[in-house]
N, C-alpha and C positions, 0 to 999 in steps of 0.2 A: 504494500500500500504506500509505503514511503517513497518508493521509486516512481510510482504513478503520479503522485502529487508533484514530484520534482520535474517529471516530464511535462506535465501540464503547466507548471509555473513558468517555464522558459518561454513558450510562445505567447502566453498571456501577457507577461511583462514586456515582451518585444512589441506586441500590438499596442499596449498602453504607451510605450515610449514613442511609437510611430504616430499614432493618431491623437492621443490626448496631450502628450507633452511636446509633440511636434519636433522631436529630435531627428535630425537628418543624418548625422554621422553614424555610419554602420558600426564602427569600432566602439563608439559610446554605447549604442544599443546592445551590442554583443557583451560588453563588460557588465553593463547593468543587468541584463537578462541572466547571464551566468552567475553573477553574484546573488541575485534573488533566488535562483534555483538551488544553489549551494546552501543558502541560508535556510530555505524551506527544508531541505534534507537534514541539516544539522538540528534545527528546532524540533522537528518531528522525532529525531533520534533521542534528543534530550528528554522530550516528553515521555517517550516509551521507556527510557531508562528509569525515570522517576516512578512510573507506574509499576515497573518490575520490582523496584526497591520497596515500594509500599506493599506489594503482594508478599514479598519475602519477609518483611517485618511483621505482617499480620499473621503469618503462619507459625 
């Protein structure tokens, strides 16, 4: 599931940069989109790790 959200985040942020923010530089859009996708991946991983820790502590 984590990977799916990462895959979806990349084109969504690319489209936001293109149409809402009107960024024309391809390099800037690439860097922003990749950063957002990596951030989504890391945040979901952190959240899952905390859930796993809470499950271990409750058992």
